[in-house]
PAVO-644803 format. One record per atom (N, C-alpha, C, O): x negated, y negated, z. Coordinates in Angstrom, 1 decimal. Atoms other than C-alpha are relative to their C-alpha. Layout:
<rs>
{u: X&v: Y&w: Z}
...
</rs>
This chain:
<rs>
{u: -0.8&v: -0.4&w: 1.2}
{u: -196.8&v: -87.3&w: 167.8}
{u: -0.3&v: 1.7&w: -0.8}
{u: -0.6&v: 2.2&w: -1.9}
{u: -0.2&v: -1.9&w: 1.0}
{u: -196.7&v: -83.2&w: 167.4}
{u: 0.8&v: -0.1&w: -0.8}
{u: 0.4&v: 0.6&w: -1.7}
{u: -0.8&v: 0.0&w: 1.1}
{u: -193.7&v: -84.0&w: 165.2}
{u: -1.0&v: -0.2&w: -1.7}
{u: -0.9&v: 0.3&w: -2.8}
{u: 1.2&v: 0.2&w: 1.6}
{u: -196.6&v: -85.5&w: 162.5}
{u: -1.1&v: 1.0&w: -0.4}
{u: -1.6&v: 1.3&w: -1.4}
{u: 1.5&v: -0.4&w: 0.2}
{u: -199.3&v: -83.6&w: 163.5}
{u: 1.1&v: 1.8&w: -1.1}
{u: 1.0&v: 2.5&w: -2.1}
{u: -0.8&v: -1.3&w: 0.6}
{u: -196.7&v: -80.5&w: 162.7}
{u: 0.6&v: 0.1&w: -2.1}
{u: 0.8&v: 0.9&w: -3.0}
{u: -0.4&v: -0.1&w: 1.4}
{u: -195.6&v: -81.4&w: 159.3}
{u: -1.1&v: 0.2&w: -1.6}
{u: -1.1&v: 0.8&w: -2.7}
{u: 0.6&v: 0.3&w: 0.2}
{u: -198.3&v: -83.0&w: 158.6}
{u: -1.1&v: 1.8&w: -0.4}
{u: -0.9&v: 2.5&w: -1.3}
{u: 0.2&v: -1.7&w: -0.3}
{u: -200.3&v: -79.4&w: 159.2}
{u: 0.9&v: 0.9&w: -1.0}
{u: 0.1&v: 1.7&w: -1.4}
{u: -1.1&v: -0.7&w: 0.9}
{u: -197.4&v: -77.7&w: 156.9}
{u: -0.3&v: -0.3&w: -1.1}
{u: -0.4&v: 0.4&w: -2.1}
{u: 0.3&v: 1.1&w: 1.9}
{u: -198.3&v: -80.2&w: 154.0}
{u: -1.7&v: 1.0&w: -0.4}
{u: -2.0&v: 1.8&w: -1.3}
{u: 1.5&v: -0.7&w: 0.4}
{u: -202.1&v: -79.3&w: 154.5}
{u: -0.2&v: 1.4&w: -0.6}
{u: -0.9&v: 1.7&w: -1.6}
{u: 0.2&v: -2.0&w: 0.9}
{u: -201.6&v: -75.0&w: 153.7}
{u: 0.0&v: -0.3&w: -1.3}
{u: -1.0&v: -0.3&w: -2.0}
{u: -0.2&v: 0.7&w: 0.9}
{u: -199.9&v: -76.1&w: 151.0}
{u: -0.3&v: -0.8&w: -1.2}
{u: -0.1&v: -0.6&w: -2.4}
{u: 1.0&v: 1.0&w: 0.7}
{u: -201.6&v: -78.6&w: 149.7}
{u: -1.4&v: 1.1&w: -0.4}
{u: -1.6&v: 1.6&w: -1.5}
{u: 1.0&v: -1.2&w: 0.5}
{u: -204.9&v: -76.1&w: 150.0}
{u: 0.1&v: 0.8&w: -0.8}
{u: -0.8&v: 1.0&w: -1.7}
{u: 0.0&v: -0.7&w: 0.2}
{u: -203.3&v: -73.5&w: 149.0}
{u: 0.5&v: -0.4&w: -1.6}
{u: 0.6&v: 0.6&w: -2.4}
{u: -0.3&v: 0.9&w: 1.3}
{u: -202.1&v: -75.8&w: 145.7}
{u: -1.1&v: -0.4&w: -0.9}
{u: -1.3&v: -0.5&w: -2.1}
{u: 1.4&v: 0.2&w: 1.0}
{u: -205.4&v: -76.6&w: 144.9}
{u: -0.5&v: 1.8&w: -0.2}
{u: -1.5&v: 2.1&w: -0.7}
{u: 1.4&v: -1.1&w: 0.3}
{u: -206.8&v: -73.2&w: 144.8}
{u: 1.0&v: 1.0&w: -0.7}
{u: 1.1&v: 2.1&w: -0.4}
{u: -1.2&v: -0.6&w: 0.8}
{u: -203.8&v: -72.3&w: 142.2}
{u: 1.3&v: 0.4&w: -0.1}
{u: 1.8&v: 1.0&w: -1.0}
{u: -1.3&v: -0.9&w: -1.0}
{u: -200.9&v: -71.4&w: 143.9}
{u: 1.1&v: -1.3&w: 0.7}
{u: 1.5&v: -1.4&w: 1.8}
{u: -1.2&v: 0.8&w: -0.4}
{u: -198.3&v: -74.6&w: 143.6}
{u: 1.2&v: 0.5&w: 1.1}
{u: 1.8&v: 1.6&w: 1.3}
{u: -0.7&v: -0.1&w: -1.4}
{u: -196.3&v: -75.0&w: 146.4}
{u: 1.2&v: -1.0&w: -0.3}
{u: 1.1&v: -1.5&w: -1.4}
{u: -0.4&v: 0.9&w: -0.3}
{u: -193.4&v: -77.3&w: 147.4}
{u: 0.4&v: 0.1&w: 1.5}
{u: 0.4&v: 1.2&w: 2.1}
{u: -0.3&v: -0.1&w: -1.3}
{u: -192.2&v: -78.4&w: 150.8}
{u: 1.1&v: -0.8&w: 0.4}
{u: 0.8&v: -1.9&w: 0.3}
{u: -0.8&v: 0.2&w: -0.7}
{u: -188.8&v: -79.3&w: 152.5}
{u: -0.6&v: -0.8&w: 1.5}
{u: -1.2&v: -0.4&w: 2.4}
{u: 0.3&v: 0.4&w: -1.7}
{u: -189.1&v: -81.8&w: 155.3}
{u: 1.5&v: -0.6&w: 0.1}
{u: 1.8&v: -1.6&w: -0.5}
{u: -1.7&v: -0.3&w: -0.5}
{u: -185.2&v: -81.7&w: 156.6}
{u: -0.1&v: -1.6&w: 1.2}
{u: -0.8&v: -1.6&w: 2.2}
{u: -0.3&v: 0.6&w: -0.7}
{u: -184.2&v: -85.1&w: 158.1}
{u: 1.3&v: -0.2&w: 0.8}
{u: 2.2&v: -1.0&w: 0.4}
{u: -0.9&v: -0.4&w: -0.3}
{u: -181.8&v: -84.1&w: 160.4}
{u: 0.4&v: -1.9&w: 1.5}
{u: -0.5&v: -2.4&w: 2.2}
{u: -0.4&v: 0.8&w: -0.7}
{u: -179.8&v: -87.2&w: 162.4}
{u: -0.4&v: 0.0&w: 1.7}
{u: -1.0&v: -0.9&w: 2.3}
{u: 0.3&v: -0.2&w: -1.0}
{u: -180.1&v: -85.6&w: 165.8}
{u: -1.6&v: -0.2&w: 0.4}
{u: -2.0&v: -0.9&w: 1.4}
{u: 1.4&v: -0.7&w: 0.1}
{u: -183.6&v: -84.8&w: 165.6}
{u: -0.6&v: -1.7&w: -0.2}
{u: -0.5&v: -2.5&w: 0.7}
{u: 0.4&v: 0.8&w: 0.7}
{u: -185.2&v: -87.7&w: 163.5}
{u: 0.7&v: -1.5&w: -0.1}
{u: 0.4&v: -2.4&w: -0.9}
{u: -1.7&v: 1.8&w: 0.0}
{u: -182.2&v: -91.0&w: 164.1}
{u: -0.5&v: -0.7&w: 0.9}
{u: 0.3&v: -1.5&w: 1.5}
{u: 0.8&v: 0.9&w: -1.9}
{u: -184.4&v: -92.5&w: 167.2}
{u: -0.8&v: -1.0&w: -0.7}
{u: -1.5&v: -0.6&w: -1.7}
{u: 1.4&v: 1.0&w: 0.2}
{u: -186.6&v: -95.3&w: 166.5}
{u: -1.0&v: 0.6&w: 0.1}
{u: -1.8&v: 0.8&w: -0.8}
{u: 1.6&v: -0.5&w: 0.0}
{u: -189.2&v: -93.7&w: 168.2}
{u: -0.3&v: 1.3&w: -0.7}
{u: -1.4&v: 1.6&w: -0.3}
{u: 0.6&v: -0.7&w: 1.0}
{u: -189.8&v: -91.0&w: 166.0}
{u: 0.1&v: -0.1&w: -1.4}
{u: -0.2&v: 0.9&w: -2.1}
{u: -0.3&v: 0.8&w: 0.9}
{u: -188.9&v: -93.2&w: 163.1}
{u: -1.8&v: 0.5&w: -1.0}
{u: -2.1&v: 1.4&w: -1.8}
{u: 1.3&v: 0.1&w: 0.2}
{u: -192.9&v: -93.9&w: 162.6}
{u: -0.6&v: 1.4&w: 0.0}
{u: -1.6&v: 1.2&w: -0.7}
{u: 0.4&v: -0.4&w: -0.2}
{u: -193.9&v: -90.6&w: 163.1}
{u: 0.6&v: 0.8&w: -2.2}
{u: -0.3&v: 1.4&w: -3.0}
{u: -0.6&v: 0.3&w: 1.4}
{u: -191.8&v: -90.2&w: 159.2}
{u: -0.8&v: -0.5&w: -1.3}
{u: -1.4&v: 0.0&w: -2.1}
{u: 1.4&v: 1.0&w: 0.7}
{u: -193.8&v: -92.8&w: 157.5}
{u: -0.8&v: 0.2&w: 0.1}
{u: -1.5&v: 0.2&w: -0.9}
{u: 1.3&v: -0.4&w: 0.5}
{u: -196.8&v: -91.9&w: 158.6}
{u: -0.8&v: 1.0&w: -1.1}
{u: -1.9&v: 1.0&w: -1.7}
{u: 0.3&v: -1.1&w: 0.4}
{u: -196.6&v: -88.6&w: 157.3}
{u: 0.5&v: -0.5&w: -2.0}
{u: -0.1&v: -0.2&w: -3.1}
{u: 0.1&v: 0.6&w: 2.1}
{u: -195.6&v: -90.2&w: 153.3}
{u: -0.7&v: -1.2&w: -0.3}
{u: -0.9&v: -1.7&w: -1.4}
{u: 1.3&v: 0.8&w: 0.5}
{u: -198.0&v: -92.6&w: 153.7}
{u: -1.2&v: 0.7&w: -0.4}
{u: -2.1&v: 0.5&w: -1.1}
{u: 1.6&v: -0.8&w: 0.1}
{u: -200.5&v: -89.9&w: 154.0}
{u: -0.1&v: 0.9&w: -1.1}
{u: -1.2&v: 1.2&w: -1.6}
{u: -0.1&v: -1.1&w: 1.1}
{u: -198.9&v: -87.4&w: 151.3}
{u: 0.2&v: -0.8&w: -1.0}
{u: 0.2&v: -0.2&w: -2.1}
{u: 0.0&v: 0.6&w: 1.8}
{u: -198.5&v: -90.2&w: 148.6}
{u: -1.1&v: -0.7&w: -0.4}
{u: -1.1&v: -1.5&w: -1.4}
{u: 1.0&v: 0.7&w: 0.4}
{u: -202.2&v: -91.1&w: 148.8}
{u: -1.0&v: 1.3&w: -0.2}
{u: -2.2&v: 1.3&w: -0.5}
{u: 0.3&v: -1.3&w: 1.2}
{u: -202.7&v: -87.5&w: 147.6}
{u: -0.3&v: 0.5&w: -1.6}
{u: 0.7&v: 0.7&w: -2.2}
{u: -0.2&v: 0.0&w: 1.5}
{u: -203.9&v: -86.8&w: 143.9}
{u: 0.8&v: 1.8&w: 0.4}
{u: 0.7&v: 2.6&w: 1.3}
{u: -0.9&v: -0.8&w: 0.3}
{u: -201.2&v: -84.4&w: 142.7}
{u: 1.5&v: -0.3&w: 0.6}
{u: 2.3&v: 0.3&w: -0.1}
{u: -1.2&v: -0.7&w: -0.2}
{u: -198.0&v: -84.6&w: 144.5}
{u: 0.7&v: -0.8&w: -0.4}
{u: 0.5&v: -1.9&w: -0.9}
{u: -1.1&v: 1.3&w: 0.7}
{u: -195.0&v: -86.1&w: 143.6}
{u: 1.3&v: 0.9&w: 1.6}
{u: 1.8&v: 1.9&w: 2.2}
{u: -1.1&v: 0.4&w: -0.9}
{u: -192.7&v: -87.0&w: 146.0}
{u: 1.8&v: -0.1&w: -0.5}
{u: 2.2&v: -1.3&w: -0.8}
{u: -0.8&v: -0.1&w: 0.5}
{u: -189.0&v: -86.1&w: 145.0}
{u: 1.7&v: 0.1&w: 1.0}
{u: 1.9&v: 0.3&w: 2.2}
{u: -1.1&v: -0.4&w: -0.7}
{u: -185.6&v: -85.9&w: 145.8}
{u: 0.5&v: 1.5&w: -0.1}
{u: -0.3&v: 2.3&w: -0.5}
{u: -0.4&v: -1.6&w: 0.2}
{u: -183.7&v: -82.5&w: 145.9}
{u: 0.4&v: 0.2&w: -2.1}
{u: 0.1&v: 1.0&w: -2.9}
{u: -0.2&v: 0.1&w: 1.3}
{u: -182.3&v: -84.0&w: 142.4}
{u: -0.5&v: 0.0&w: -0.8}
{u: -0.2&v: 0.5&w: -1.8}
{u: 1.6&v: 0.3&w: 1.3}
{u: -185.2&v: -85.0&w: 140.5}
{u: -0.1&v: 1.3&w: -0.1}
{u: 0.2&v: 1.7&w: -1.2}
{u: 0.9&v: -1.5&w: -0.2}
{u: -186.5&v: -81.1&w: 141.4}
{u: 0.9&v: 0.4&w: -0.6}
{u: 0.5&v: 1.5&w: -0.8}
{u: -1.1&v: -1.3&w: -0.1}
{u: -183.0&v: -79.6&w: 140.2}
{u: -0.5&v: -0.5&w: -2.2}
{u: -0.4&v: 0.3&w: -3.1}
{u: 0.1&v: 0.6&w: 1.0}
{u: -183.9&v: -82.0&w: 137.0}
{u: -0.7&v: 0.4&w: -1.1}
{u: -0.5&v: 0.4&w: -2.3}
{u: 1.7&v: -0.4&w: 0.6}
{u: -187.3&v: -80.7&w: 136.2}
{u: -0.2&v: 0.2&w: -0.7}
{u: -1.3&v: 0.4&w: -1.0}
</rs>
């Protein structure tokens, strides 16, 4: 699951920086041509499960971020 490892590693770097006092945000773009295939969905599902189990992580829509 190369895609999962890529987004997990990206998140890990940003999460570590946030724990050191440098909060950040990460956008995961979901293009139908890239992830709109059944075989690629498990990577997104696994990633969301991974990040929602981390403390101090807010999973939000762009609209929620705008109004925050």
